[in-house]
MARBA-3410 file (N, C-alpha, C, O; in Angstrom, 1 decimal):
67
99.4,115.9,72.3,99.0,116.8,73.3,98.4,116.1,74.5,97.2,116.4,74.9 ~ 99.1,115.2,75.1,98.6,114.4,76.2,98.3,115.3,77.4,97.5,114.9,78.3 ~ 98.9,116.5,77.6,98.7,117.3,78.7,97.2,117.9,78.8,96.8,118.3,79.9 ~ 96.5,117.8,77.7,95.1,118.3,77.7,94.2,117.3,78.4,93.1,117.7,78.8 ~ 94.6,116.0,78.5,93.7,115.0,79.1,94.2,114.5,80.4,93.6,113.5,80.9
95.2,115.0,81.0,95.8,114.5,82.2,94.8,114.5,83.3,94.8,113.6,84.1 ~ 94.0,115.5,83.4,93.0,115.6,84.5,92.0,114.5,84.5,91.4,114.2,85.5 ~ 91.7,114.0,83.3,90.7,112.9,83.2,91.3,111.5,83.2,90.6,110.5,83.2 ~ 92.7,111.4,83.3,93.4,110.2,83.3,93.0,109.4,84.5,92.7,109.9,85.6 ~ 93.0,108.0,84.4,92.9,107.1,85.5,94.0,107.4,86.5,95.1,107.6,86.1
93.7,107.3,87.8,94.7,107.4,88.8,95.3,106.1,89.1,94.6,105.2,89.6 ~ 96.6,105.9,88.8,97.2,104.6,89.0,97.7,104.5,90.5,97.6,103.4,91.1 ~ 98.3,105.5,91.0,98.8,105.5,92.3,98.5,106.8,93.1,97.9,107.7,92.5 ~ 98.7,106.8,94.3,98.5,107.9,95.2,99.9,108.3,95.8,100.7,107.4,96.1 ~ 100.0,109.6,96.0,101.3,110.1,96.7,100.9,111.0,97.8,99.8,111.7,97.8
101.7,111.0,98.9,101.4,111.8,100.1,102.5,112.9,100.1,103.6,112.6,100.0 ~ 102.0,114.1,100.3,102.9,115.2,100.5,103.6,115.1,101.9,102.9,115.0,102.9 ~ 104.9,115.1,101.9,105.6,114.9,103.2,106.2,116.3,103.7,106.4,116.4,104.9 ~ 106.4,117.2,102.8,106.9,118.5,103.2,106.7,119.5,102.1,106.5,119.2,100.9 ~ 106.8,120.8,102.5,106.7,121.9,101.5,107.9,122.8,101.6,107.8,124.0,101.3
109.0,122.3,102.1,110.2,123.1,102.4,111.0,123.2,101.1,112.0,122.5,100.8 ~ 110.6,124.2,100.2,111.3,124.4,98.9,112.4,125.4,99.0,112.2,126.5,99.7 ~ 113.5,125.1,98.4,114.6,126.1,98.5,114.4,127.2,97.5,114.8,128.3,97.7 ~ 113.8,126.9,96.3,113.7,127.9,95.3,112.3,128.4,95.0,112.1,129.5,94.7 ~ 111.3,127.5,95.0,110.0,127.8,94.6,109.0,127.8,95.8,109.3,127.2,96.8
107.9,128.5,95.7,106.9,128.6,96.7,105.9,127.5,96.5,105.1,127.6,95.5 ~ 105.8,126.4,97.3,104.9,125.4,97.1,103.9,125.3,98.3,102.9,124.5,98.2 ~ 104.1,126.0,99.4,103.2,125.8,100.5,101.9,126.4,100.2,100.9,126.2,101.0 ~ 101.7,127.2,99.2,100.4,127.7,98.8,99.5,126.7,98.1,98.3,126.9,98.0 ~ 100.1,125.7,97.5,99.4,124.8,96.6,99.5,123.3,97.1,98.8,122.5,96.5
100.3,123.0,98.1,100.4,121.7,98.6,100.2,121.7,100.1,100.6,122.7,100.8 ~ 99.6,120.7,100.6,99.4,120.6,102.1,100.1,119.3,102.6,99.8,118.2,102.2 ~ 101.1,119.5,103.5,101.8,118.3,104.1,100.8,117.4,104.7,99.9,117.8,105.5 ~ 101.0,116.1,104.5,100.1,115.1,105.0,98.9,114.7,104.1,98.3,113.7,104.4 ~ 98.6,115.5,103.2,97.5,115.2,102.3,97.9,114.3,101.2,99.0,114.3,100.7
97.0,113.4,100.8,97.2,112.4,99.8,96.6,112.9,98.5,95.5,113.4,98.4 ~ 97.4,112.9,97.4,97.0,113.4,96.1,97.0,112.2,95.1,97.8,111.3,95.2 ~ 96.1,112.3,94.1,96.1,111.3,93.0,97.2,111.6,92.0,97.3,112.8,91.6 ~ 98.0,110.7,91.7,99.1,110.8,90.8,98.6,110.7,89.4,98.1,109.6,89.0 ~ 98.6,111.8,88.6,98.1,111.8,87.3,99.1,111.4,86.2,98.8,110.8,85.2
100.4,111.8,86.4,101.4,111.5,85.5,102.7,111.7,86.2,102.8,112.4,87.3 ~ 103.8,111.2,85.7,105.1,111.5,86.3,106.2,111.5,85.2,106.0,110.9,84.1 ~ 107.3,112.1,85.5,108.4,112.1,84.7,109.6,111.7,85.5,109.4,111.2,86.6 ~ 110.8,111.9,85.0,112.0,111.4,85.7,112.2,112.2,87.0,112.6,111.6,88.1 ~ 111.8,113.5,87.1,112.0,114.3,88.2,110.8,114.8,88.9,110.8,115.3,90.0
109.6,114.7,88.2,108.4,115.4,88.7,107.2,114.4,88.8,107.1,113.4,88.1 ~ 106.4,114.7,89.8,105.0,114.1,89.9,104.0,115.2,89.5,104.2,116.4,89.8 ~ 103.0,114.8,88.7,102.0,115.7,88.3,100.7,115.4,89.0,100.2,114.3,88.8 ~ 100.2,116.3,89.8,99.0,116.1,90.6,98.1,117.3,90.5,98.6,118.4,90.0 ~ 96.9,117.2,90.8,96.0,118.3,90.9,96.1,118.9,92.3,95.8,118.3,93.3
96.7,120.1,92.3,97.0,120.7,93.6,95.8,121.5,94.2,94.7,121.4,93.7 ~ 96.1,122.2,95.3,95.0,122.9,96.0,94.4,124.1,95.2,93.3,124.5,95.6 ~ 95.0,124.5,94.2,94.4,125.5,93.3,93.4,124.9,92.4,92.7,125.7,91.7 ~ 93.4,123.6,92.3,92.5,122.9,91.4,93.0,122.7,90.0,92.4,122.2,89.1 ~ 94.3,123.0,89.8,95.0,122.9,88.5,96.0,121.8,88.6,96.5,121.5,89.7
96.4,121.3,87.4,97.5,120.3,87.4,98.8,121.0,87.6,99.1,122.1,87.0 ~ 99.6,120.5,88.5,100.9,121.0,88.8,102.0,120.0,88.8,101.7,118.8,89.1 ~ 103.2,120.3,88.3,104.3,119.4,88.4,105.2,119.8,89.5,105.7,120.9,89.6 ~ 105.5,118.9,90.4,106.3,119.1,91.6,107.4,118.1,91.7,107.2,116.9,91.3 ~ 108.5,118.5,92.2,109.6,117.6,92.5,109.2,116.4,93.3,108.3,116.6,94.2
109.7,115.3,93.0,109.4,114.1,93.7,109.7,114.1,95.2,109.2,113.3,96.0 ~ 110.7,114.9,95.5,111.1,115.0,96.9,110.1,115.5,97.9,110.2,115.3,99.1 ~ 109.0,116.1,97.4,107.9,116.6,98.3,106.9,115.5,98.6,106.1,115.7,99.5 ~ 107.1,114.3,98.0,106.1,113.2,98.1,106.7,111.9,98.5,107.9,111.7,98.3 ~ 105.8,111.0,99.0,106.2,109.6,99.2,105.0,108.8,98.5,103.9,109.2,98.6
105.4,107.7,97.9,104.4,106.9,97.2,103.7,106.0,98.2,104.4,105.4,99.0 ~ 102.4,105.9,98.1,101.7,105.0,99.0,101.4,103.7,98.3,100.8,102.8,98.9
END
């Protein structure tokens, strides 16, 4: 159950949100373009960051660039 400790994980990298133009999902309420987020975990398609709601969220990698 690794997802229970993601928020306490060391941050290895940082990612910058480059856009919130989602075709299917609403992400402009929880991501801010231009803001840098700590990358907590990643999968093949998603980055997991703590978003503006204060919760861990998984977002498509296309919304970010790695710093």
